[in-house]
PABA-54804 format. One record per residue (C-alpha): residue in one letter; y, z, x. Coordinates in nm, 3 decimals, padded with zeros to 5 digits. Layout:
BEGIN
[tortor 'A',[Y,Z,X]]
...
***
This chain:
BEGIN
[tortor 'M',[00.155,04.345,05.340]]
[tortor 'I',[00.463,04.565,05.357]]
[tortor 'L',[00.698,04.251,05.349]]
[tortor 'R',[00.514,04.110,05.033]]
[tortor 'T',[00.575,04.431,04.876]]
[tortor 'L',[00.934,04.453,04.992]]
[tortor 'L',[00.961,04.101,04.840]]
[tortor 'A',[00.821,04.191,04.558]]
[tortor 'S',[01.059,04.453,04.466]]
[tortor 'T',[01.351,04.213,04.444]]
[tortor 'L',[01.136,03.999,04.170]]
[tortor 'A',[00.959,04.324,03.996]]
[tortor 'L',[01.287,04.293,03.729]]
[tortor 'G',[01.235,03.959,03.637]]
[tortor 'A',[00.830,04.010,03.661]]
[tortor 'L',[00.895,04.202,03.360]]
[tortor 'A',[00.936,03.911,03.152]]
[tortor 'A',[00.672,03.656,03.302]]
[tortor 'P',[00.410,03.601,03.084]]
[tortor 'A',[00.298,03.305,03.282]]
[tortor 'R',[00.451,03.098,03.555]]
[tortor 'A',[00.440,02.739,03.398]]
[tortor 'A',[00.334,02.633,03.082]]
[tortor 'A',[-00.098,02.550,03.074]]
[tortor 'P',[-00.298,02.385,02.863]]
[tortor 'A',[-00.533,02.561,02.591]]
[tortor 'Q',[-00.919,02.555,02.699]]
[tortor 'T',[-01.111,02.391,02.436]]
[tortor 'A',[-01.278,02.605,02.176]]
[tortor 'A',[-01.632,02.599,02.103]]
[tortor 'P',[-01.760,02.480,01.798]]
[tortor 'A',[-01.814,02.717,01.504]]
[tortor 'Q',[-02.139,02.935,01.501]]
[tortor 'T',[-02.278,03.073,01.159]]
[tortor 'A',[-02.168,03.361,01.114]]
[tortor 'G',[-02.387,03.661,01.260]]
[tortor 'R',[-02.594,03.415,01.462]]
[tortor 'Q',[-02.640,03.443,01.872]]
[tortor 'A',[-02.496,03.161,02.043]]
[tortor 'A',[-02.705,03.042,02.363]]
[tortor 'V',[-02.576,03.051,02.716]]
[tortor 'K',[-02.460,02.665,02.816]]
[tortor 'W',[-02.540,02.634,03.197]]
[tortor 'Q',[-02.376,02.440,03.388]]
[tortor 'E',[-02.345,02.332,03.745]]
[tortor 'C',[-02.124,02.548,03.925]]
[tortor 'P',[-01.748,02.436,04.054]]
[tortor 'A',[-01.740,02.314,04.384]]
[tortor 'Y',[-01.496,02.522,04.657]]
[tortor 'S',[-01.383,02.333,04.963]]
[tortor 'D',[-01.319,02.557,05.278]]
[tortor 'A',[-00.956,02.575,05.236]]
[tortor 'V',[-01.030,02.675,04.854]]
[tortor 'L',[-01.249,02.980,05.031]]
[tortor 'R',[-00.952,03.040,05.287]]
[tortor 'S',[-00.703,03.076,04.977]]
[tortor 'L',[-01.000,03.350,04.843]]
[tortor 'G',[-00.964,03.567,05.179]]
[tortor 'V',[-01.269,03.467,05.285]]
[tortor 'P',[-01.274,03.481,05.691]]
[tortor 'E',[-01.388,03.149,05.805]]
[tortor 'E',[-01.705,03.282,05.975]]
[tortor 'R',[-01.822,03.423,05.617]]
[tortor 'F',[-01.821,03.065,05.494]]
[tortor 'P',[-02.179,03.038,05.512]]
[tortor 'D',[-02.257,03.385,05.379]]
[tortor 'F',[-02.037,03.292,05.072]]
[tortor 'R',[-02.227,02.967,05.051]]
[tortor 'R',[-02.569,03.136,05.106]]
[tortor 'L',[-02.484,03.356,04.817]]
[tortor 'Y',[-02.275,03.070,04.597]]
[tortor 'A',[-02.613,02.843,04.608]]
[tortor 'R',[-02.805,03.188,04.421]]
[tortor 'T',[-02.537,03.178,04.157]]
[tortor 'E',[-02.556,03.055,03.837]]
[tortor 'C',[-02.281,02.927,03.605]]
[tortor 'G',[-02.252,02.945,03.249]]
[tortor 'T',[-02.068,02.975,02.932]]
[tortor 'L',[-02.097,03.118,02.595]]
[tortor 'A',[-01.947,03.082,02.241]]
[tortor 'V',[-01.813,03.366,02.082]]
[tortor 'P',[-01.618,03.452,01.762]]
[tortor 'Q',[-01.226,03.412,01.858]]
[tortor 'D',[-01.186,03.724,01.597]]
[tortor 'Y',[-01.473,03.932,01.561]]
[tortor 'A',[-01.350,03.990,01.172]]
[tortor 'D',[-01.412,03.637,01.105]]
[tortor 'P',[-01.759,03.581,01.319]]
[tortor 'G',[-01.799,03.231,01.167]]
[tortor 'G',[-01.476,03.114,01.208]]
[tortor 'K',[-01.293,02.990,01.532]]
[tortor 'Q',[-01.522,02.973,01.826]]
[tortor 'I',[-01.386,03.034,02.247]]
[tortor 'T',[-01.589,03.022,02.519]]
[tortor 'V',[-01.619,03.319,02.793]]
[tortor 'A',[-01.732,03.182,03.119]]
[tortor 'F',[-01.931,03.403,03.364]]
[tortor 'T',[-02.155,03.380,03.719]]
[tortor 'R',[-02.472,03.531,03.711]]
[tortor 'L',[-02.585,03.624,04.099]]
[tortor 'K',[-02.978,03.681,04.051]]
[tortor 'A',[-03.140,03.980,04.210]]
[tortor 'A',[-03.283,03.898,04.548]]
[tortor 'D',[-03.573,04.091,04.475]]
[tortor 'Q',[-03.719,03.970,04.135]]
[tortor 'A',[-04.066,04.169,04.161]]
[tortor 'H',[-03.808,04.496,04.152]]
[tortor 'R',[-03.523,04.373,03.930]]
[tortor 'L',[-03.343,04.642,03.766]]
[tortor 'G',[-03.171,04.446,03.481]]
[tortor 'S',[-02.827,04.273,03.488]]
[tortor 'L',[-02.498,04.448,03.607]]
[tortor 'A',[-02.168,04.307,03.480]]
[tortor 'V',[-01.829,04.362,03.701]]
[tortor 'N',[-01.482,04.368,03.664]]
[tortor 'P',[-01.167,04.398,03.894]]
[tortor 'G',[-00.947,04.516,03.656]]
[tortor 'G',[-00.589,04.342,03.610]]
[tortor 'P',[-00.586,04.303,03.293]]
[tortor 'G',[-00.576,03.981,03.367]]
[tortor 'G',[-00.802,03.974,03.656]]
[tortor 'S',[-01.122,03.705,03.725]]
[tortor 'G',[-01.464,03.858,03.786]]
[tortor 'Y',[-01.611,03.565,03.821]]
[tortor 'L',[-01.678,03.545,04.201]]
[tortor 'M',[-01.659,03.941,04.202]]
[tortor 'P',[-02.025,03.943,04.265]]
[tortor 'I',[-01.990,03.737,04.568]]
[tortor 'E',[-01.721,03.916,04.679]]
[tortor 'L',[-01.889,04.283,04.658]]
[tortor 'V',[-02.194,04.146,04.855]]
[tortor 'L',[-01.997,03.993,05.105]]
[tortor 'G',[-01.773,04.346,05.142]]
[tortor 'G',[-02.108,04.548,05.195]]
[tortor 'M',[-02.218,04.612,04.850]]
[tortor 'K',[-02.567,04.504,04.836]]
[tortor 'L',[-02.614,04.560,04.455]]
[tortor 'D',[-02.773,04.222,04.429]]
[tortor 'Q',[-03.080,04.327,04.577]]
[tortor 'R',[-03.214,04.465,04.247]]
[tortor 'H',[-02.976,04.322,04.001]]
[tortor 'D',[-02.873,04.052,03.856]]
[tortor 'L',[-02.448,04.076,03.910]]
[tortor 'I',[-02.261,03.924,03.633]]
[tortor 'G',[-01.907,03.803,03.692]]
[tortor 'L',[-01.727,03.796,03.404]]
[tortor 'D',[-01.395,03.565,03.319]]
[tortor 'P',[-01.255,03.793,03.034]]
[tortor 'R',[-01.126,03.573,02.715]]
[tortor 'G',[-00.759,03.452,02.836]]
[tortor 'V',[-00.903,03.437,03.182]]
[tortor 'G',[-00.970,03.182,03.456]]
[tortor 'Y',[-01.281,02.955,03.338]]
[tortor 'S',[-01.241,03.104,02.971]]
[tortor 'T',[-01.033,02.991,02.703]]
[tortor 'K',[-00.703,03.046,02.729]]
[tortor 'V',[-00.378,02.977,02.675]]
[tortor 'G',[-00.015,02.931,02.888]]
[tortor 'C',[00.328,03.010,02.764]]
[tortor 'P',[00.648,02.855,02.918]]
[tortor 'S',[00.830,03.035,03.137]]
[tortor 'P',[01.178,03.179,03.058]]
[tortor 'E',[01.490,03.158,03.241]]
[tortor 'R',[01.577,03.471,03.367]]
[tortor 'E',[01.887,03.638,03.540]]
[tortor 'R',[01.758,03.894,03.786]]
[tortor 'P',[01.995,04.191,03.883]]
[tortor 'R',[02.215,04.175,04.209]]
[tortor 'P',[02.098,04.363,04.472]]
[tortor 'G',[02.184,04.756,04.452]]
[tortor 'P',[02.159,05.003,04.193]]
[tortor 'V',[02.110,04.828,03.841]]
[tortor 'T',[02.361,04.894,03.567]]
[tortor 'E',[02.295,04.964,03.210]]
[tortor 'E',[02.463,04.581,03.155]]
[tortor 'Q',[02.218,04.445,03.379]]
[tortor 'A',[01.950,04.647,03.231]]
[tortor 'R',[02.029,04.555,02.869]]
[tortor 'N',[02.032,04.151,03.015]]
[tortor 'V',[01.689,04.207,03.122]]
[tortor 'H',[01.537,04.369,02.829]]
[tortor 'A',[01.683,04.076,02.601]]
[tortor 'Q',[01.519,03.823,02.846]]
[tortor 'V',[01.174,04.020,02.802]]
[tortor 'V',[01.253,04.017,02.417]]
[tortor 'A',[01.287,03.657,02.420]]
[tortor 'A',[00.979,03.582,02.652]]
[tortor 'N',[00.750,03.824,02.509]]
[tortor 'K',[00.852,03.651,02.149]]
[tortor 'A',[00.837,03.311,02.278]]
[tortor 'C',[00.494,03.400,02.458]]
[tortor 'A',[00.301,03.555,02.146]]
[tortor 'A',[00.432,03.254,01.922]]
[tortor 'T',[00.210,02.993,02.135]]
[tortor 'D',[-00.091,03.076,01.969]]
[tortor 'P',[-00.058,03.452,01.742]]
[tortor 'G',[-00.412,03.369,01.667]]
[tortor 'F',[-00.565,03.366,01.995]]
[tortor 'I',[-00.313,03.587,02.227]]
[tortor 'G',[-00.354,03.853,01.932]]
[tortor 'Q',[-00.734,03.860,02.003]]
[tortor 'L',[-00.651,03.953,02.347]]
[tortor 'T',[-00.766,04.301,02.357]]
[tortor 'A',[-01.026,04.540,02.551]]
[tortor 'A',[-01.254,04.569,02.249]]
[tortor 'N',[-01.307,04.174,02.226]]
[tortor 'A',[-01.344,04.144,02.568]]
[tortor 'A',[-01.615,04.431,02.536]]
[tortor 'R',[-01.779,04.251,02.234]]
[tortor 'D',[-01.762,03.932,02.421]]
[tortor 'L',[-01.922,04.093,02.696]]
[tortor 'D',[-02.208,04.252,02.453]]
[tortor 'R',[-02.258,03.892,02.336]]
[tortor 'V',[-02.343,03.777,02.693]]
[tortor 'R',[-02.605,04.066,02.739]]
[tortor 'A',[-02.769,03.956,02.451]]
[tortor 'A',[-02.768,03.583,02.544]]
[tortor 'L',[-02.912,03.704,02.856]]
[tortor 'G',[-03.179,03.897,02.693]]
[tortor 'E',[-03.092,04.213,02.842]]
[tortor 'R',[-03.183,04.515,02.618]]
[tortor 'T',[-02.912,04.718,02.830]]
[tortor 'L',[-02.654,04.622,03.074]]
[tortor 'S',[-02.505,04.844,03.372]]
[tortor 'F',[-02.136,04.780,03.447]]
[tortor 'L',[-01.924,04.842,03.781]]
[tortor 'G',[-01.534,04.845,03.689]]
[tortor 'V',[-01.199,04.957,03.881]]
[tortor 'S',[-00.858,04.964,03.774]]
[tortor 'W',[-00.845,04.822,03.433]]
[tortor 'G',[-01.209,04.723,03.456]]
[tortor 'T',[-01.232,05.079,03.370]]
[tortor 'W',[-01.070,05.062,03.045]]
[tortor 'F',[-01.305,04.769,02.988]]
[tortor 'G',[-01.555,04.951,03.086]]
[tortor 'A',[-01.496,05.290,02.877]]
[tortor 'V',[-01.425,05.074,02.554]]
[tortor 'Y',[-01.791,04.894,02.624]]
[tortor 'R',[-01.911,05.225,02.634]]
[tortor 'N',[-01.745,05.359,02.336]]
[tortor 'L',[-01.858,05.048,02.127]]
[tortor 'F',[-02.214,05.004,02.225]]
[tortor 'P',[-02.326,05.339,02.417]]
[tortor 'E',[-02.670,05.309,02.356]]
[tortor 'R',[-02.663,04.943,02.553]]
[tortor 'V',[-02.493,05.092,02.871]]
[tortor 'R',[-02.802,05.136,03.111]]
[tortor 'R',[-02.570,05.290,03.435]]
[tortor 'M',[-02.177,05.298,03.466]]
[tortor 'W',[-01.930,05.352,03.768]]
[tortor 'L',[-01.579,05.362,03.714]]
[tortor 'D',[-01.344,05.363,03.976]]
[tortor 'S',[-00.968,05.446,04.007]]
[tortor 'V',[-00.974,05.541,03.656]]
[tortor 'A',[-00.722,05.416,03.392]]
[tortor 'I',[-00.529,05.593,03.141]]
[tortor 'T',[-00.707,05.697,02.826]]
[tortor 'V',[-00.457,05.607,02.579]]
[tortor 'P',[-00.244,05.265,02.708]]
[tortor 'R',[00.128,05.333,02.650]]
[tortor 'M',[00.336,05.155,02.865]]
[tortor 'D',[00.618,05.460,02.880]]
[tortor 'V',[00.333,05.727,02.949]]
[tortor 'F',[00.180,05.457,03.210]]
[tortor 'T',[00.556,05.423,03.390]]
[tortor 'D',[00.613,05.788,03.426]]
[tortor 'V',[00.270,05.965,03.555]]
[tortor 'R',[00.263,05.662,03.825]]
[tortor 'A',[00.613,05.770,03.891]]
[tortor 'D',[00.549,06.116,03.986]]
[tortor 'A',[00.203,06.012,04.181]]
[tortor 'T',[00.414,05.813,04.361]]
[tortor 'A',[00.646,06.064,04.467]]
[tortor 'R',[00.365,06.292,04.530]]
[tortor 'D',[00.207,06.068,04.771]]
[tortor 'F',[00.562,05.991,04.922]]
[tortor 'Q',[00.565,06.349,05.007]]
[tortor 'R',[00.250,06.330,05.178]]
[tortor 'F',[00.391,06.034,05.355]]
[tortor 'A',[00.715,06.224,05.462]]
[tortor 'A',[00.487,06.473,05.636]]
[tortor 'W',[00.312,06.285,05.855]]
[tortor 'V',[00.615,06.093,05.931]]
[tortor 'A',[00.773,06.453,06.018]]
[tortor 'K',[00.478,06.520,06.243]]
[tortor 'Q',[00.576,06.199,06.468]]
[tortor 'D',[00.954,06.314,06.511]]
[tortor 'A',[00.955,06.188,06.866]]
[tortor 'T',[00.842,05.818,06.735]]
[tortor 'Y',[01.059,05.758,06.411]]
[tortor 'G',[01.354,06.025,06.459]]
[tortor 'F',[01.371,06.147,06.077]]
[tortor 'G',[01.335,06.501,06.187]]
[tortor 'D',[01.030,06.724,06.220]]
[tortor 'T',[00.998,06.881,05.871]]
[tortor 'T',[00.938,06.712,05.555]]
[tortor 'A',[01.238,06.817,05.363]]
[tortor 'E',[01.400,06.648,05.656]]
[tortor 'V',[01.223,06.323,05.649]]
[tortor 'V',[01.301,06.335,05.267]]
[tortor 'A',[01.631,06.427,05.286]]
[tortor 'A',[01.690,06.130,05.552]]
[tortor 'L',[01.501,05.857,05.366]]
[tortor 'T',[01.735,05.932,05.064]]
[tortor 'R',[02.055,05.882,05.255]]
[tortor 'L',[01.894,05.566,05.407]]
[tortor 'R',[01.818,05.472,05.011]]
[tortor 'E',[02.171,05.507,04.908]]
[tortor 'R',[02.323,05.353,05.203]]
[tortor 'Y',[02.113,05.033,05.114]]
[tortor 'D',[02.211,05.073,04.723]]
[tortor 'A',[02.556,05.115,04.812]]
[tortor 'D',[02.578,04.822,05.107]]
[tortor 'P',[02.268,04.564,05.072]]
[tortor 'V',[02.209,04.377,05.396]]
[tortor 'T',[02.077,03.995,05.362]]
[tortor 'F',[01.865,03.897,05.689]]
[tortor 'T',[01.940,03.535,05.681]]
[tortor 'D',[01.626,03.432,05.952]]
[tortor 'I',[01.390,03.544,05.651]]
[tortor 'D',[01.573,03.506,05.345]]
[tortor 'F',[01.539,03.861,05.203]]
[tortor 'T',[01.776,04.170,05.102]]
[tortor 'V',[01.717,04.500,05.185]]
[tortor 'D',[01.889,04.741,04.911]]
[tortor 'G',[01.755,05.098,04.767]]
[tortor 'R',[01.522,04.944,04.544]]
[tortor 'A',[01.345,04.787,04.860]]
[tortor 'I',[01.360,05.099,05.047]]
[tortor 'A',[01.209,05.294,04.727]]
[tortor 'E',[00.908,05.007,04.698]]
[tortor 'A',[00.839,05.092,05.080]]
[tortor 'A',[00.830,05.454,05.090]]
[tortor 'G',[00.589,05.458,04.822]]
[tortor 'Q',[00.324,05.262,04.969]]
[tortor 'P',[-00.016,05.381,05.033]]
[tortor 'S',[-00.146,05.523,05.378]]
[tortor 'P',[-00.276,05.216,05.560]]
[tortor 'A',[00.075,05.104,05.540]]
[tortor 'W',[00.226,05.435,05.697]]
[tortor 'R',[00.276,05.255,06.020]]
[tortor 'D',[00.439,04.981,05.944]]
[tortor 'V',[00.645,05.123,05.655]]
[tortor 'A',[00.793,05.401,05.900]]
[tortor 'Q',[00.862,05.164,06.183]]
[tortor 'V',[01.059,04.926,05.912]]
[tortor 'L',[01.242,05.204,05.778]]
[tortor 'K',[01.346,05.337,06.146]]
[tortor 'E',[01.445,04.977,06.241]]
[tortor 'L',[01.678,04.949,05.899]]
[tortor 'V',[01.851,05.268,06.013]]
[tortor 'T',[02.038,05.065,06.238]]
[tortor 'A',[01.993,04.706,06.122]]
[tortor 'T',[02.290,04.530,06.059]]
[tortor 'G',[02.223,04.185,05.961]]
[tortor 'P',[02.194,03.899,05.986]]
[tortor 'E',[01.887,03.905,06.164]]
[tortor 'A',[01.571,04.100,06.058]]
[tortor 'P',[01.474,04.378,06.267]]
[tortor 'P',[01.162,04.279,06.484]]
[tortor 'T',[00.892,04.468,06.250]]
[tortor 'L',[01.034,04.297,05.919]]
[tortor 'K',[01.061,03.986,06.104]]
[tortor 'R',[00.686,04.061,06.234]]
[tortor 'L',[00.562,04.099,05.909]]
[tortor 'A',[00.747,03.847,05.760]]
[tortor 'G',[00.576,03.567,05.990]]
[tortor 'G',[00.262,03.474,05.747]]
[tortor 'G',[00.552,03.375,05.505]]
[tortor 'E',[00.485,03.357,05.133]]
[tortor 'D',[00.190,03.234,05.001]]
[tortor 'G',[00.189,02.850,04.872]]
[tortor 'P',[00.049,02.716,04.563]]
[tortor 'P',[-00.354,02.744,04.591]]
[tortor 'P',[-00.542,02.436,04.694]]
[tortor 'A',[-00.692,02.198,04.441]]
[tortor 'G',[-00.980,02.328,04.263]]
[tortor 'A',[-00.913,02.680,04.337]]
[tortor 'P',[-01.025,02.961,04.082]]
[tortor 'E',[-00.762,03.142,03.875]]
[tortor 'R',[-00.745,03.509,04.032]]
[tortor 'G',[-00.538,03.639,03.748]]
[tortor 'N',[-00.347,03.518,03.436]]
[tortor 'A',[-00.011,03.657,03.347]]
[tortor 'V',[-00.026,03.562,02.953]]
[tortor 'A',[-00.355,03.772,02.923]]
[tortor 'R',[-00.203,04.028,03.172]]
[tortor 'N',[00.089,04.112,02.923]]
[tortor 'A',[-00.124,04.044,02.591]]
[tortor 'Y',[-00.423,04.295,02.708]]
[tortor 'F',[-00.150,04.579,02.758]]
[tortor 'C',[00.106,04.481,02.496]]
[tortor 'N',[-00.187,04.403,02.226]]
[tortor 'E',[-00.254,04.770,02.276]]
[tortor 'D',[00.035,04.964,02.348]]
[tortor 'P',[00.137,05.195,02.065]]
[tortor 'G',[00.424,05.388,02.216]]
[tortor 'P',[00.743,05.277,02.221]]
[tortor 'R',[00.940,04.973,02.353]]
[tortor 'S',[01.314,05.001,02.275]]
[tortor 'F',[01.569,04.979,02.542]]
[tortor 'E',[01.699,05.319,02.502]]
[tortor 'V',[01.411,05.524,02.546]]
[tortor 'F',[01.310,05.317,02.890]]
[tortor 'W',[01.644,05.329,03.042]]
[tortor 'R',[01.626,05.715,02.942]]
[tortor 'D',[01.339,05.793,03.100]]
[tortor 'Y',[01.446,05.578,03.389]]
[tortor 'Q',[01.741,05.769,03.456]]
[tortor 'A',[01.556,06.065,03.457]]
[tortor 'R',[01.288,05.942,03.743]]
[tortor 'L',[01.607,05.857,03.943]]
[tortor 'A',[01.705,06.232,03.910]]
[tortor 'R',[01.364,06.358,03.973]]
[tortor 'H',[01.266,06.128,04.255]]
[tortor 'P',[01.548,06.044,04.447]]
[tortor 'V',[01.370,05.824,04.741]]
[tortor 'T',[01.099,05.665,04.518]]
[tortor 'G',[01.248,05.650,04.133]]
[tortor 'E',[01.476,05.365,04.210]]
[tortor 'A',[01.139,05.169,04.241]]
[tortor 'T',[01.021,05.210,03.914]]
[tortor 'A',[01.017,04.996,03.580]]
[tortor 'F',[01.385,05.054,03.349]]
[tortor 'V',[01.256,04.812,03.050]]
[tortor 'S',[00.926,04.813,02.891]]
[tortor 'P',[00.698,04.480,02.984]]
[tortor 'C',[00.595,04.480,02.607]]
[tortor 'A',[00.946,04.478,02.473]]
[tortor 'G',[00.999,04.275,02.143]]
[tortor 'W',[00.653,04.194,02.165]]
[tortor 'P',[00.604,04.063,01.793]]
[tortor 'L',[00.196,04.127,01.747]]
[tortor 'P',[00.053,04.449,01.604]]
[tortor 'P',[-00.096,04.717,01.817]]
[tortor 'Q',[-00.426,04.748,01.806]]
[tortor 'P',[-00.521,05.067,01.953]]
[tortor 'T',[-00.885,05.192,02.067]]
[tortor 'R',[-00.980,05.577,02.014]]
[tortor 'L',[-01.204,05.666,02.279]]
[tortor 'R',[-01.500,05.913,02.178]]
[tortor 'R',[-01.783,06.102,02.366]]
[tortor 'S',[-02.117,05.961,02.380]]
[tortor 'G',[-02.453,06.030,02.594]]
[tortor 'G',[-02.559,05.804,02.903]]
[tortor 'S',[-02.509,05.808,03.240]]
[tortor 'L',[-02.103,05.704,03.386]]
[tortor 'M',[-01.975,05.815,03.720]]
[tortor 'L',[-01.570,05.829,03.746]]
[tortor 'S',[-01.445,05.787,04.084]]
[tortor 'G',[-01.087,05.908,04.134]]
[tortor 'H',[-00.870,05.931,04.404]]
[tortor 'P',[-00.599,06.300,04.433]]
[tortor 'H',[-00.311,06.117,04.619]]
[tortor 'E',[-00.343,05.724,04.472]]
[tortor 'T',[-00.077,05.595,04.259]]
[tortor 'P',[-00.180,05.310,04.080]]
[tortor 'S',[-00.461,05.497,03.885]]
[tortor 'P',[-00.317,05.862,03.920]]
[tortor 'Y',[-00.623,06.148,03.949]]
[tortor 'Q',[-00.502,06.252,03.627]]
[tortor 'W',[-00.639,05.983,03.452]]
[tortor 'T',[-00.966,06.049,03.584]]
[tortor 'L',[-01.004,06.374,03.440]]
[tortor 'D',[-00.862,06.238,03.128]]
[tortor 'M',[-01.121,06.007,03.083]]
[tortor 'R',[-01.383,06.263,03.151]]
[tortor 'A',[-01.250,06.489,02.876]]
[tortor 'A',[-01.230,06.203,02.638]]
[tortor 'V',[-01.601,06.004,02.684]]
[tortor 'G',[-01.772,06.224,02.936]]
[tortor 'G',[-01.925,06.168,03.261]]
[tortor 'T',[-01.974,06.251,03.637]]
[tortor 'V',[-01.636,06.324,03.829]]
[tortor 'V',[-01.641,06.151,04.215]]
[tortor 'T',[-01.360,06.275,04.398]]
[tortor 'V',[-01.262,06.042,04.660]]
[tortor 'D',[-00.998,06.194,04.917]]
[tortor 'D',[-00.752,05.933,04.978]]
[tortor 'D',[-00.443,05.764,04.808]]
[tortor 'V',[-00.585,05.415,04.843]]
[tortor 'H',[-00.648,05.232,04.499]]
[tortor 'G',[-01.042,05.111,04.429]]
[tortor 'S',[-01.170,05.224,04.746]]
[tortor 'A',[-01.507,05.365,04.646]]
[tortor 'L',[-01.587,04.973,04.630]]
[tortor 'R',[-01.487,04.919,04.994]]
[tortor 'T',[-01.573,05.244,05.197]]
[tortor 'P',[-01.889,05.282,05.357]]
[tortor 'D',[-02.015,05.623,05.196]]
[tortor 'C',[-01.900,05.543,04.888]]
[tortor 'I',[-02.037,05.195,04.846]]
[tortor 'A',[-02.391,05.335,04.962]]
[tortor 'K',[-02.365,05.586,04.683]]
[tortor 'I',[-02.257,05.321,04.423]]
[tortor 'V',[-02.565,05.101,04.564]]
[tortor 'A',[-02.814,05.441,04.541]]
[tortor 'Y',[-02.659,05.547,04.175]]
[tortor 'F',[-02.740,05.255,04.032]]
[tortor 'E',[-03.059,05.219,04.183]]
[tortor 'T',[-03.197,05.560,04.136]]
[tortor 'G',[-02.975,05.739,03.939]]
[tortor 'R',[-02.840,05.992,04.145]]
[tortor 'R',[-02.555,06.126,04.084]]
[tortor 'V',[-02.278,06.285,04.347]]
[tortor 'R',[-01.984,06.475,04.353]]
[tortor 'T',[-01.785,06.313,04.663]]
[tortor 'C',[-01.758,06.032,04.894]]
[tortor 'E',[-01.553,05.934,05.210]]
[tortor 'G',[-01.222,05.759,05.151]]
[tortor 'V',[-00.984,05.602,05.366]]
[tortor 'P',[-00.874,05.817,05.634]]
[tortor 'L',[-00.484,05.869,05.734]]
[tortor 'P',[-00.374,05.700,05.987]]
[tortor 'A',[-00.373,05.853,06.328]]
[tortor 'A',[-00.037,05.947,06.484]]
[tortor 'T',[00.091,05.677,06.697]]
[tortor 'S',[00.088,05.713,07.081]]
***
């Protein structure tokens, strides 16, 4: 986990400009429908998944029978929907989804749609993943796993991968940053030009309209919804557009209410710095083990020096083909608490590391190697074109180099250890399609918003902002782990109880801090 994060830090600059790894053919569009007419679901045989595919999805081998048992209860369908809802009788596309039917049909409560976030994440197999993880929502609900438009088995397009020159290890200069900005601009313009009619319709509002078409095609009067991360924005927008059609909704690790990338980056950076202070305090309590000092201030000062040293003199470890610079230190220091033991040990070993061989913990974390290409028949788990388009089509904020570079410099000064890991150009720079922002409004109906006071991908502030914007009940999960409410036993039990009975809670137990090393 830590090595993957460290390696990702060296690629993050180029990833900002990455609409896709390679060109992919567009999915065939559905036949045009008469304006205002509801299409019928086209049920079909579900894709076959080999054992190799299940391994690539992270399913433990001992759970293969459980996966296949649940998959045997799953139905797979597609639905034709308008590409552009302003022209409902025009070009049609398809959205793909699964339905894991309720085990107890006699006491069935309805359908419950799920979304894992992203944007660009596939929800196709999420019903099975939730049940395998202990969330038995399938007892009294049909679980609906949707691939939003642009993702997975739904209609999508590919964009060519541009040539990108990555900055050298060490502090990023303004000249290097301007080069990255120019690459992002070129990549975004080229991607949007691939199929602007389709790519311009990749918005949460259109995904929500698609979901409501699925609801109607399934014959459901109302729909429940469980979403995490960007899935909470998807859910909030669905509730915004169709409040009378929401039965119950739970949103975990709540997204920003106005999806501006400049605000998004700044608020996340501040949250990362706050959680780093918790990490430093945890390390300080174990000075005998890690040797960075026995106060939070001493640990912060020591790790600031370590980051500065590796920025001034990056070290390449040839046995794992990886260079550690200040940005890599900043990335490591910003990890959530389940990684703290490994992070602290890696940082300790980097104090005396000189190369060319990697220190032992870093080498151990590298032992599994990087993920190779997915096996044949593996479902798409995330779509980079959709990720960029969903963000950029809804971003009404500034995208200029000057704004992002100024804000990056301010973050470096404000957060001397973790600030270097933040973005210095907008991923939406040069995006040529007009923004289509959604304004949320308050509405009735049952809504639970679970937030994590110490997490960084979806800072807790956004949970409170969402409640102010749309209403709902806040559930506090006292940890720093993104989306943990869908994985911790106490939260799982309370989520299931909420959807089955409507019972609301104010807290549930999150992921505990790691124990001190012995």
